[in-house]
N, C-alpha and C positions, 0 to 999 in steps of 0.2 A: 643513863640507864643501861645496865649491862645486858648482855645477850641472855644470860641465865634468867634474869628477872622478866624479860619479855617472854621467854618460854613458859615460865611459871604462870604469868598472867594469862597467856593464851590457853594454857591447860585449865586454869580455873574457869575461864569463859566457856571452854568446851564442856566441862563438867556441869556448868549451869545450863547449857543447852540440853544436855542429856537429861538432867533433872526436870527441867521445864517440859521437855517432850513427854515425859511420863505423866504429867499433870493434864495434858490436853485430852478432852473428851472427843473421841473420833466421830461421834454422831453429830455433835454441835460444837465445832472448834472455835466459833466466834460468839459464844454465849456464856454468860456467867463467869466462873473462875477460869475457864479455858482461855479467855481473851487475855487474862493477866499472864498466863504461861506463854502465849504467843508473843506478847509484848516483851517478856523476859528473853525469849529466844532472839527476837530482832535486836534487842539492846546488846546481848552478848555477841551477836554477829557484827554489830557496829563496832564494839570494842575490839574485836579481832582485826577488823579492817583498819581501824585507827592505829593499832599496834604494828601492823605490817607496814603501813605507810610511814610510821615513825622509824621503824627498823631500816626501811629502804632509804629514807632521807639521811640516816646516820651513815649508811654505806656510801652514799654519794658524797657526803661531806668528807669522809675519810679519804676517798679517792681524790677529791679536789685538793685536800691538804697534802697528799703525797705528791701531786703534780706541782704544787707550789714549792715544795722542798727541792725539786729537781732543777 
């Protein structure tokens, strides 16, 4: 997975967070349709964390491969 694709996926997740934040009812955030928006925000945050973990693991793998070549 390329760096550009990871940036695009993180951008999409951020857009989903912003969109779902507009759907939350401030007076009752855990009732009705607001709970769906909260779940959507949490899911998008999880996706971002997973992408960052993947990106970090790729960096570590590249540095290990460079050490093996020396």
